VEXVEX-31167 format. One line per 4 residues: for each residue x negated, y, z negated of C-alpha. Coordinates in nm, 2 decimals. Each point is the difference from the previous one (the first is absolute). Layout:
<recs>
X/Y/Z  ...
</recs>
This chain:
<recs>
-0.02/0.01/0.00  -0.27/0.23/-0.09  -0.16/-0.07/0.34  0.33/0.08/0.18
0.03/0.31/-0.19  -0.31/0.13/0.08  0.03/-0.06/0.37  0.35/0.17/-0.01
-0.15/0.30/-0.17  -0.28/0.01/0.26  0.25/-0.02/0.29  0.20/0.26/-0.17
-0.31/0.25/-0.02  -0.09/-0.06/0.35  0.36/0.08/0.11  -0.01/0.31/-0.21
-0.34/0.10/0.14  0.14/-0.05/0.35  0.29/0.23/-0.08  -0.21/0.28/-0.11
-0.22/-0.05/0.30  0.31/0.04/0.22  0.13/0.30/-0.18  -0.35/0.17/0.02
-0.01/-0.05/0.37  0.39/0.09/0.06  -0.02/0.31/-0.22  -0.23/0.17/0.26
0.11/-0.18/0.30  0.05/0.30/0.22  -0.34/0.15/-0.12  -0.16/-0.36/0.08
0.15/0.00/0.34  -0.12/0.34/0.10  -0.34/-0.07/-0.13  -0.01/-0.33/0.20
0.10/0.19/0.31  -0.31/0.22/-0.02  -0.24/-0.29/-0.01  -0.10/-0.25/0.27
0.07/-0.37/-0.08  -0.36/-0.06/0.04  -0.08/0.21/-0.29  0.27/-0.12/-0.21
-0.08/-0.36/0.06  -0.40/0.07/-0.07  0.10/0.19/-0.34  0.21/-0.32/-0.10
-0.26/-0.24/0.09  -0.25/0.22/-0.20  0.25/0.01/-0.30  0.05/-0.39/0.03
-0.38/-0.03/-0.01  -0.05/0.22/-0.29  0.26/-0.18/-0.21  -0.17/-0.32/0.09
-0.35/0.13/-0.12  0.14/0.13/-0.31  0.15/-0.34/-0.08  -0.35/-0.16/0.05
-0.11/0.24/-0.28  0.25/-0.12/-0.24  -0.10/-0.35/0.09  -0.35/0.07/-0.09
0.11/0.10/-0.34  0.23/-0.28/-0.04  -0.28/-0.26/0.09  -0.26/0.20/-0.23
0.24/-0.05/-0.31  -0.01/-0.38/0.07  0.29/-0.07/0.25  -0.12/-0.01/0.35
0.29/-0.05/0.26  0.01/-0.05/0.38  0.07/0.30/0.22  0.34/-0.14/0.10
0.12/-0.04/-0.36  -0.13/0.35/-0.07  0.17/0.15/0.30  0.34/-0.15/-0.09
-0.02/0.11/-0.36  -0.10/0.34/0.10  0.22/0.03/0.30  0.32/-0.08/-0.21
-0.09/0.17/-0.32  -0.10/0.32/0.15  0.35/0.08/0.08  0.05/0.06/-0.37
-0.16/0.34/0.05  0.30/0.13/0.18  0.21/-0.06/-0.33  0.00/0.32/-0.24
-0.28/-0.05/-0.26  -0.35/-0.16/0.06  0.06/-0.36/-0.18  0.21/-0.19/0.24
-0.28/-0.08/0.24  -0.23/-0.11/-0.28  0.29/-0.23/-0.15  0.06/-0.17/0.32
-0.36/-0.04/0.06  -0.07/-0.15/-0.35  0.30/-0.26/0.06  -0.11/-0.10/0.36
-0.36/-0.08/-0.11  0.14/-0.22/-0.28  0.10/-0.23/0.28  -0.39/-0.03/0.06
-0.05/-0.07/-0.37  -0.17/0.33/-0.04  0.02/0.13/-0.37  0.21/0.32/-0.02
-0.29/0.18/-0.18  -0.21/-0.05/0.31  0.26/0.13/0.23  0.07/0.29/-0.20
-0.36/0.08/-0.05  -0.08/-0.04/0.37  0.29/0.24/0.11  -0.09/0.26/-0.24
-0.37/-0.02/0.12  0.12/0.04/0.38  0.23/0.29/-0.07  -0.26/0.17/-0.20
-0.27/-0.06/0.27  0.23/0.12/0.27  0.07/0.30/-0.19  -0.35/0.09/-0.10
-0.13/-0.09/0.36  0.28/0.22/0.16  -0.10/0.30/-0.21  -0.36/-0.05/0.09
0.08/-0.02/0.37  0.19/0.31/-0.03  -0.25/0.16/-0.20  -0.26/-0.08/0.27
0.21/0.10/0.30  0.21/0.29/-0.09  -0.18/0.26/-0.18  -0.21/0.10/0.29
0.28/-0.03/0.25  0.32/0.10/-0.19  0.05/0.33/-0.19  0.36/-0.09/-0.07
-0.11/-0.31/-0.18  -0.25/0.16/-0.20  0.25/0.27/-0.11  0.30/-0.22/-0.07
-0.17/-0.33/-0.12  -0.33/0.10/-0.15  0.08/-0.16/-0.33  0.04/-0.35/0.15
-0.36/0.02/0.16  -0.13/0.04/-0.37  0.15/-0.33/-0.06  -0.19/-0.20/0.27
-0.35/-0.03/-0.19  0.18/-0.08/-0.32  0.21/-0.27/0.12  -0.30/-0.15/0.20
-0.21/-0.02/-0.32  0.30/-0.17/-0.16  -0.02/-0.28/0.23  -0.33/-0.10/-0.15
0.04/-0.39/-0.09  -0.06/0.06/-0.36  0.24/0.27/-0.04  0.27/-0.22/0.21
-0.05/-0.30/-0.22  0.02/0.20/-0.32  0.32/0.18/0.14  0.16/-0.34/0.11
-0.09/-0.16/-0.33  0.15/0.29/-0.21  0.32/-0.01/0.20  0.06/-0.34/-0.02
-0.08/-0.02/-0.37  0.27/0.29/-0.05  0.25/-0.22/0.17  -0.09/-0.31/-0.18
-0.16/-0.17/0.32  -0.30/-0.25/0.01  -0.31/0.19/0.12  -0.15/-0.06/0.34
-0.22/-0.29/0.02  -0.20/0.15/0.29  -0.12/0.37/-0.04  -0.02/0.18/0.32
-0.34/0.02/0.17  -0.19/0.27/0.16  0.00/-0.20/0.33  0.37/-0.07/0.00
0.07/0.39/-0.06  -0.24/0.09/0.27  0.16/-0.23/0.26  0.36/0.12/-0.12
-0.11/0.37/0.05  -0.13/-0.09/0.35  0.33/-0.15/0.10  0.19/0.28/-0.14
-0.22/0.28/0.17  0.03/-0.19/0.32  0.38/0.01/-0.06  0.00/0.39/-0.04
-0.20/0.03/0.34  0.25/-0.20/0.16  0.31/0.21/-0.14  -0.21/0.31/0.12
0.01/-0.15/0.36  0.37/-0.02/-0.05  0.03/0.34/-0.11  -0.23/0.13/0.29
0.18/-0.17/0.29  0.31/0.17/-0.13  -0.15/0.34/-0.03  -0.15/-0.03/0.34
0.35/-0.10/0.15  0.14/0.34/-0.12  -0.28/0.21/0.14  -0.28/-0.02/-0.25
-0.35/0.02/0.12  -0.35/0.09/-0.10  -0.31/-0.20/-0.13  0.12/0.06/-0.37
0.33/-0.15/0.04  -0.08/-0.38/-0.09  -0.15/0.12/-0.33  0.30/0.23/-0.07
0.24/-0.27/0.08  -0.18/-0.27/-0.21  -0.03/0.23/-0.30  0.36/0.13/0.05
0.17/-0.34/-0.03  -0.23/-0.12/-0.28  0.08/0.33/-0.22  0.36/-0.03/0.10
0.03/-0.38/-0.09  -0.16/0.07/-0.34  0.23/0.30/-0.07  0.31/-0.22/0.10
-0.12/-0.27/-0.23  -0.01/0.22/-0.29  0.35/0.10/0.03  0.12/-0.31/-0.21
0.38/0.01/0.09  -0.02/0.05/0.38  0.02/-0.32/0.17  -0.29/-0.04/0.22
-0.13/0.35/-0.09  0.30/0.13/0.23  -0.01/0.37/0.02  -0.32/0.08/-0.17
-0.20/-0.18/0.25  0.16/0.17/0.28  -0.05/0.36/-0.18  -0.37/-0.06/-0.07
-0.06/-0.12/0.37  0.18/0.31/0.14  -0.19/0.23/-0.21  -0.33/-0.14/0.12
0.09/-0.02/0.36  0.15/0.31/0.05  -0.30/0.20/0.07  -0.12/-0.24/0.27
0.31/-0.07/0.18  0.25/0.19/0.21  0.29/0.15/-0.16  0.25/-0.27/-0.14
-0.23/-0.29/0.09  -0.11/-0.08/-0.34  0.37/-0.10/-0.11  0.01/-0.20/0.33
-0.31/-0.20/-0.11  0.12/-0.03/-0.35  0.32/-0.16/0.10  -0.13/-0.23/0.26
-0.27/-0.12/-0.24  0.27/-0.09/-0.25  0.21/-0.19/0.23  -0.28/-0.18/0.15
-0.15/-0.10/-0.31  0.34/-0.11/-0.14  0.04/-0.21/0.33  -0.35/-0.15/-0.06
0.11/-0.10/-0.36  0.33/-0.16/0.14  -0.23/-0.19/0.27  -0.23/-0.14/-0.26
0.30/-0.11/-0.20  0.18/-0.16/0.29  -0.33/-0.20/0.09  -0.04/-0.08/-0.36
0.33/-0.16/-0.02  -0.06/-0.18/0.32  -0.31/-0.16/-0.14  0.20/-0.17/-0.28
-0.15/-0.10/-0.33  -0.35/-0.14/0.00  -0.12/-0.27/-0.21  -0.14/0.10/-0.35
-0.37/-0.02/-0.02  -0.18/-0.23/-0.18  -0.25/0.11/-0.25  0.20/0.30/-0.11
0.11/-0.01/-0.37  0.37/0.01/-0.07  0.17/0.30/-0.13  0.01/0.06/-0.38
0.35/0.15/0.02  0.17/0.28/0.16  -0.18/0.31/-0.05  0.32/0.21/0.04
0.20/-0.21/-0.27  -0.26/0.06/-0.29  0.03/-0.35/-0.08  -0.28/-0.14/-0.22
-0.24/-0.25/0.17  0.00/-0.36/-0.15  -0.29/-0.16/-0.13  0.01/-0.32/0.25
-0.26/-0.01/0.27  0.11/0.00/0.36
</recs>
């Protein structure tokens, strides 16, 4: 009965996320049609492919952390888990993707502490690297970004320092202790952290290509445009993430992207880019989720320890062995 209830809850969350996805597109349908009419299908297809590639690369960064914590999974399993669980980010609040991800990794005998820890590390890494990318690309190319979001640039070096394995291990250990969960058996190593950072930065580059193609499609040009586009998206993504209630950072991300791109694009074009980017990346998430459903459930991996108990329930672990 418990397994049936968990699966029913997962289906409900996916359907709820799909409803929010549909609403986010339908609520700006006219603006989306006008935006797409101004761009070639080649530019839109290229931006979609770059967005899909960026999401896939970020998934590999999360896989590095999960393996580093003691639960290596094949790419197919990781893709299915990530593709479905990421729909949860479209539901208001930031916890639904995490809850779904923890439940799906349990099917592969991954302890919830590892899933929880690896997800927090992946989110922290994408945020820190995003601010670092923006701090490198924007201050010399975008006065608007410097004036409006200068305070976010100051966070970049702080967050990067906080990714040091010793600090990460202490922070995760403290959090697990506070919620009365077992400590992690495998501290995060420097090699794992550096590989995950590498994947994450590569993902930001691909999202920069995604934004640059859209900017080119509405009349943007100049040698500095790829740097502005990359930094603009990175800064906008982080700004959207910090708005906790907004599903998928909707509104905040578009506002930041428009502010940064306004000085370098024709009048009205930044809004077109922001809308097109939102719709294409929503479509990318839906494509990933659809492929993940088609893949079906993969067999649990041997060698992974079974989960202690559900992290989200607060149930105390038993003393029996696996």
